[in-house]
C-alpha positions in Angstrom: -16.1 8.3 -34.9 -15.7 8.6 -31.1 -14.8 11.9 -29.7 -13.9 12.8 -26.1 -13.8 16.2 -24.3 -10.4 17.8 -24.3 -9.7 20.0 -21.2 -9.2 23.7 -21.9 -5.6 23.6 -20.7 -4.7 21.0 -23.3 -6.7 22.9 -26.0 -4.6 26.0 -25.3 -1.4 24.0 -25.4 -2.5 22.4 -28.7 -3.2 25.8 -30.3 0.4 26.8 -29.4 1.8 23.6 -30.9 -0.3 24.0 -34.1 0.8 27.6 -34.5 4.3 26.1 -34.7 3.3 23.4 -37.1 3.0 20.4 -34.8 0.2 17.8 -34.0 -0.4 16.5 -30.5 -2.5 13.7 -28.9 -3.6 12.8 -25.4 -2.5 9.1 -24.8 -2.4 6.3 -22.3 -4.3 6.0 -19.1 -5.9 9.4 -19.3 -7.8 8.4 -22.5 -8.7 5.1 -21.0 -10.1 6.7 -17.9 -12.1 9.3 -19.8 -13.6 6.5 -21.9 -14.5 4.7 -18.6 -16.2 8.0 -17.5 -13.6 8.4 -14.8 -11.6 11.5 -13.9 -8.1 11.5 -15.5 -5.5 12.6 -13.0 -2.3 12.7 -15.2 -2.1 14.0 -18.8 0.4 12.4 -21.0 0.8 13.8 -24.5 2.6 12.6 -27.6 3.5 14.8 -30.5 5.5 15.0 -33.7 7.5 17.9 -32.2 11.0 16.9 -31.0 12.2 17.7 -27.5 14.2 20.7 -28.6 11.1 22.1 -30.4 9.1 21.8 -27.1 11.9 23.5 -25.2 11.9 26.3 -27.7 8.2 26.8 -27.8 7.3 26.7 -24.1 8.9 28.8 -21.3 9.3 26.2 -18.5 10.3 22.8 -19.6 12.1 20.1 -17.5 14.1 17.5 -19.5 12.8 14.6 -17.3 13.4 11.8 -19.8 15.0 13.6 -22.8 17.0 10.5 -23.8 13.7 8.9 -24.5 12.1 11.9 -26.1 10.2 13.0 -23.0 10.0 16.4 -21.3 7.7 17.9 -18.7 6.1 21.2 -19.4 4.8 23.5 -16.6 1.8 25.1 -18.3 -1.3 26.8 -16.8 -0.4 25.5 -13.3 -0.2 21.9 -14.6 2.7 19.5 -15.1 2.2 17.9 -18.5 4.5 15.2 -19.8 5.1 15.3 -23.5 6.9 12.6 -25.5 7.8 12.7 -29.2 6.2 10.0 -31.4 8.6 7.1 -31.1 9.2 3.5 -31.9 11.3 0.9 -30.1 13.5 -2.0 -31.0 14.9 -4.8 -28.8 14.7 -5.2 -25.0 17.8 -7.0 -24.0 17.6 -6.0 -20.4 13.9 -6.9 -20.1 13.0 -3.3 -19.4 14.6 -0.7 -21.7 14.5 -0.8 -25.5 17.9 -1.3 -27.1 17.1 1.3 -29.7 14.6 4.2 -29.6 13.9 6.2 -32.7 11.4 9.0 -33.4 8.4 7.9 -35.5 6.4 9.8 -38.0 2.9 8.8 -37.1 0.7 8.4 -34.0 -0.1 4.8 -35.2 3.6 3.9 -35.0 3.8 5.3 -31.5 0.8 3.4 -30.3 2.2 0.1 -31.6 4.9 0.1 -28.9 2.4 0.3 -25.9 1.6 -2.6 -23.6 -2.2 -3.1 -23.7 -4.9 -2.2 -26.2 -6.8 -0.1 -23.6 -3.6 2.0 -23.2 -3.0 2.2 -27.0 -5.7 4.8 -27.7 -5.0 8.4 -28.6 -7.2 11.5 -28.7 -6.4 14.3 -31.1 -6.1 17.5 -29.1 -7.7 19.5 -31.9 -11.2 17.9 -31.8 -11.0 15.0 -29.3 -11.3 12.4 -32.1 -10.1 8.9 -31.2 -7.2 7.0 -32.9 -7.7 3.3 -32.0 -5.8 1.0 -34.3 -5.9 -2.0 -31.8 -9.6 -1.8 -30.9 -8.9 -0.7 -27.4 -12.3 0.8 -27.1 -14.0 -2.5 -27.7 -11.8 -4.2 -25.1 -12.6 -1.4 -22.6 -16.3 -1.9 -23.3 -15.9 -5.7 -22.8 -13.7 -5.1 -19.7 -10.8 -7.1 -21.3 -7.0 -6.7 -20.7 -5.2 -7.7 -23.9 -1.7 -7.0 -25.1 -1.0 -5.0 -28.2 0.1 -7.7 -30.7 1.7 -10.9 -29.6 1.5 -11.3 -25.8 4.7 -13.3 -25.6 6.6 -10.6 -27.3 5.1 -7.9 -25.2 5.9 -9.7 -21.9 9.4 -10.6 -23.0 10.1 -7.0 -23.7 9.4 -6.0 -20.1 8.9 -8.4 -17.2 6.8 -5.9 -15.3 4.0 -6.0 -17.9 2.5 -9.3 -16.6 2.4 -7.7 -13.1 0.8 -4.6 -14.5 -1.9 -6.8 -16.2 -2.7 -8.3 -12.8 -2.8 -4.9 -11.2 -5.2 -3.5 -13.9 -7.5 -6.5 -13.2 -8.1 -5.2 -9.7 -7.9 -1.5 -10.5 -10.4 -1.6 -13.3 -12.3 -4.8 -12.4 -11.4 -6.2 -15.9 -10.6 -9.8 -16.9 -7.3 -10.7 -18.6 -7.8 -12.1 -22.1 -7.2 -15.9 -22.2 -4.1 -15.9 -24.5 -2.6 -12.9 -22.7 -3.1 -14.6 -19.3 -1.8 -18.0 -20.4 1.5 -16.5 -21.5 2.2 -15.4 -17.9 2.6 -19.1 -16.9 5.3 -19.8 -19.5 8.7 -20.6 -18.1 10.6 -17.9 -20.0 8.0 -15.3 -19.0 8.3 -16.3 -15.4 12.1 -16.0 -15.7 11.7 -12.5 -17.3 9.4 -11.5 -14.4 12.0 -12.5 -11.8 14.5 -10.2 -13.6 12.7 -7.0 -12.8 14.1 -4.9 -10.0 12.5 -5.3 -6.6 11.8 -1.5 -6.5 9.7 -1.8 -9.7 7.7 -4.7 -8.2 7.3 -2.8 -5.0 5.8 0.2 -6.8 3.4 -2.0 -8.7 2.5 -3.8 -5.4 1.6 -0.5 -3.8 -0.6 0.3 -6.7 -2.3 -3.0 -6.2 -2.9 -2.2 -2.5 -4.6 1.0 -3.6 -7.1 -0.7 -5.9 -10.8 -1.2 -4.9 -10.3 -5.0 -4.4 -6.7 -6.1 -4.1 -7.8 -9.8 -3.7 -8.5 -10.0 -7.4 -4.9 -9.3 -8.3 -3.5 -11.3 -5.4 -5.4 -14.4 -6.2 -4.3 -14.1 -9.9 -0.7 -13.7 -8.6 -1.1 -16.9 -6.6 -2.6 -18.8 -9.6 0.1 -17.8 -12.0 3.0 -18.2 -9.6 4.0 -14.5 -9.1 3.0 -14.5 -5.4 5.5 -17.3 -4.7 8.2 -15.4 -6.6 7.9 -12.2 -4.6 5.9 -12.9 -1.5 6.7 -16.6 -0.7 6.0 -16.0 3.0 2.5 -15.0 2.3 1.9 -17.8 -0.2 2.8 -20.4 2.4 -0.5 -19.7 4.2 -2.4 -21.7 1.5 -3.8 -24.8 3.1 -3.0 -23.8 6.7 -6.4 -24.3 8.3 -7.7 -22.3 11.2 -11.2 -23.8 11.6 -11.9 -25.6 14.9 -14.9 -26.1 17.2 -14.9 -22.4 18.2 -15.8 -21.3 14.7 -13.5 -18.2 14.7 -12.4 -18.7 11.1 -13.8 -20.3 8.0 -10.8 -19.5 5.7 -7.2 -20.7 5.7 -4.4 -18.3 6.6 -3.8 -17.1 3.0 -7.4 -16.4 2.2 -7.9 -14.7 5.6 -4.9 -12.4 5.0 -6.0 -11.5 1.5 -9.6 -10.8 2.4 -8.4 -8.7 5.4 -6.5 -6.6 2.9 -9.8 -6.0 1.0 -11.3 -4.9 4.3 -8.8 -2.2 5.0 -9.3 1.4 3.8 -8.5 1.7 0.1 -6.6 5.0 0.4 -4.3 3.7 3.1 -1.8 1.2 1.6 0.1 1.0 4.9 -2.9 -0.5 6.7 -3.6 -2.7 3.7 -0.1 -4.1 3.7 -0.3 -4.6 7.5 -3.6 -6.5 6.9 -2.1 -8.6 4.2 0.8 -9.7 6.4 -0.8 -9.5 9.9 -1.3 -13.3 10.3 1.6 -14.5 8.1 3.4 -15.8 11.1 0.6 -18.3 11.9 2.2 -20.8 9.5 5.2 -21.3 11.8 3.4 -21.2 15.2 0.3 -23.2 14.4 -0.4 -26.0 16.9 -3.3 -28.5 17.5 -4.3 -29.8 20.9 -7.0 -32.0 22.3 -8.7 -30.0 25.0 -12.0 -29.9 26.9 -14.8 -28.7 24.8 -15.7 -25.2 26.0 -19.3 -25.9 25.1 -19.7 -29.5 26.4 -18.0 -30.2 29.7 -16.4 -33.6 30.0 -15.9 -33.9 26.2 -12.7 -33.3 24.3 -12.3 -31.5 21.0 -9.4 -30.5 18.8 -8.5 -26.8 19.1 -6.1 -24.9 16.9 -3.8 -22.3 18.5 -1.5 -19.6 17.1 0.3 -18.5 20.2 2.3 -15.3 19.7 1.7 -15.2 16.0 1.7 -11.4 16.0 5.5 -11.5 16.9 6.2 -14.1 14.2 4.1 -12.0 11.7 6.0 -8.8 12.6 9.3 -10.5 11.9 8.1 -11.8 8.5 6.7 -8.4 7.6 10.1 -6.8 8.3 11.8 -9.4 6.2 9.3 -9.0 3.3 9.3 -5.2 3.3 13.0 -4.9 3.7 13.5 -7.2 0.7 11.1 -5.1 -1.4 13.1 -1.9 -0.5 10.4 -0.2 1.5 11.6 2.8 3.5 12.5 2.3 7.2 9.6 4.5 8.2 7.1 2.4 6.1 8.6 -0.8 7.6 8.4 0.5 11.1 4.8 1.6 10.8 3.6 -1.7 9.2 5.5 -3.8 11.8 4.2 -1.8 14.7 0.6 -2.2 13.6 1.1 -6.0 13.2 2.8 -6.3 16.6 -0.1 -4.5 18.3 -3.0 -6.0 16.3 -4.0 -8.5 18.9 -4.9 -5.8 21.6 -7.8 -6.9 23.7 -9.7 -4.0 25.3 -12.1 -4.9 28.1 -14.6 -2.6 29.7 -13.1 -3.1 33.1 -9.7 -1.6 32.2 -8.6 1.0 34.7 -7.7 4.4 33.4 -4.1 3.5 34.2 -4.4 0.5 31.8 -5.9 2.8 29.1 -3.0 5.2 29.6 -0.5 2.3 29.3 -2.2 1.1 26.1 -1.9 4.7 24.7 1.8 4.9 25.5 2.5 1.4 24.1 0.6 1.9 20.9 1.3 5.6 20.3 -1.4 8.2 19.6 -0.3 8.5 16.0 -1.2 4.8 15.4 -4.7 4.7 16.9 -6.8 5.2 13.8 -4.6 2.8 11.7 -4.7 0.2 14.4 -8.5 0.3 14.7 -8.8 0.2 10.9 -6.6 -3.0 11.0 -8.8 -4.5 13.7 -11.9 -4.0 11.4 -10.0 -5.4 8.4 -9.0 -8.4 10.4 -12.7 -8.9 11.4 -13.7 -8.5 7.7 -11.2 -11.2 6.7 -13.0 -13.8 8.8 -16.2 -13.8 6.7 -16.0 -11.0 4.1 -18.7 -9.2 5.9 -18.3 -5.5 6.9 -19.0 -5.0 10.6 -22.2 -2.9 11.2 -22.3 -0.1 13.7 -24.0 -2.3 16.4 -21.5 -5.2 16.0 -19.4 -6.1 19.0 -16.1 -5.2 17.3 -17.3 -1.7 16.3 -18.8 -1.1 19.8 -15.6 -2.3 21.4 -13.5 0.2 19.3 -15.9 3.0 20.0 -15.7 2.4 23.8 -11.9 2.3 23.7 -11.9 5.6 21.7 -14.0 7.2 24.3 -11.7 6.0 27.1 -8.7 7.3 25.2 -10.3 10.7 24.6 -11.0 10.9 28.4 -7.4 10.2 29.1 -6.3 12.8 26.6 -8.7 15.4 27.9 -7.3 14.9 31.4 -3.9 16.0 30.0 -2.3 12.8 31.2 1.4 12.4 30.6 1.6 10.0 27.7 5.3 10.4 27.0 8.4 11.5 28.9 8.2 15.0 27.4 4.8 15.4 29.1 6.4 15.2 32.5 6.5 18.4 34.5 10.1 17.7 35.3 13.2 17.0 33.2 16.8 15.8 33.5 18.2 19.3 34.2 15.7 19.7 37.1 17.0 16.4 38.6 20.6 17.5 38.2 19.9 20.9 39.7 18.3 19.1 42.7 21.6 17.3 43.3 21.1 14.0 41.5 24.3 12.9 39.7 24.3 13.0 35.9 24.4 9.7 34.1 22.3 6.6 33.4 20.5 7.1 36.8 18.8 10.2 35.4 17.1 8.1 32.6 16.1 5.4 35.2 14.5 8.0 37.5 12.7 9.7 34.7 11.2 6.4 33.6 10.1 5.6 37.1 8.5 9.0 37.4 6.7 8.4 34.1 5.3 5.1 35.5 4.2 6.9 38.6 2.3 9.5 36.5 0.7 6.8 34.4 -0.8 5.3 37.5 -1.8 8.7 39.0 -1.9 11.7 36.6 -2.3 14.0 39.7 1.3 13.3 40.5 2.4 15.2 37.4 3.5 18.3 39.3 7.1 19.4 39.6 7.3 19.5 43.4 5.6 16.1 43.9 7.8 14.5 41.2 11.0 16.0 42.7 10.2 14.4 46.1 9.7 11.0 44.4 12.9 11.5 42.4 15.0 12.3 45.5 13.7 9.2 47.3 14.6 7.0 44.3 18.1 8.6 44.3 18.5 7.7 48.0 17.4 4.1 47.4 19.9 3.6 44.6 22.7 4.8 47.0 21.7 2.3 49.8 
């Protein structure tokens, strides 16, 4: 019989439960991750103790889901979720069971879970495994399989098919044939569309945080889920980009998805920006016969995507608003997409660097550079080396930006050595003119940081005031 190591906090909790006559098990993803030799981050327990028993036994208990038999116990500086053994019946709304009742055994409790790899329990007493659905074998074979009939499991909750696709990327597992084929069924597709957009969004973010989101995203495309929730992205399939210049070998959809892979795994904002950064190419694509840049006098068909960043920004805002992302998340993703086509050249003046810094914003620099590298990765699925032109270009721009920063250049209105009150005290009438003059002073300092002294700026301001009166 397989045994796993039980952390000392859980052993201590178990001894308290046993003293009160109860049994407890570690369940779900924690057991799966331990069997995969990964670190388990969240501990979920199930027990034959009822919620009121738990609240009586432990000092600090939060009734987080008491209607479903779940409480959260603060114990030894940990938050541990504990659910009473339960069974479920009926899922009329495609998410919540119509009836929940407490079960007598761990086997009954495991029967209600989604996938075999998540239907494994470990006895807190000795770490022995309870595995009625052969989840360990599926974990060994890297297989995602539902507990029991896949059609029934998916009809109970329309999010489960999406979770199956997410686990494919997260764990690098394959979905068992019968389980996967059910996702294509018309009634399952209808059930999937019934889930709330917030639930899909949360699962989508989890996909973005997997080692290789492309695995889930291509499965989503194949089984139709991509078109259901991200139709604007799906429209990139078959939109070719390849012409004589050889910039791209993938169509728009593949490029966006592979770019997502190339973004930092721990930064879902950049990954979402990478996934949507070229989505606008579908609507702005144009072809034109032009002179071959390599062979003068000959013509060649060239493909253009003028201003695709603006079109992509608009699409990203539509998609993320629909999926109920926060305004701050939407603003950050859209700003990165809007600025992703920046083109730094060595001959930029310091003033040009300062204007770039102001336009982009210092807080966006690292994410924007990460997006540039992701975009580059999406062209060939090859990571740029330290000597590659794109990396060298970014490094040079970083050096120039640091130089500007070290000079204490004014990169926002608040950095000016003068403010609106100073202008009013100097005799300039309050009103819109104050904002206009401050902006002009800011542009002056961007061109020449040495002008950022109060006396110098006041002279410029008074001259501007006179000109507006003429």
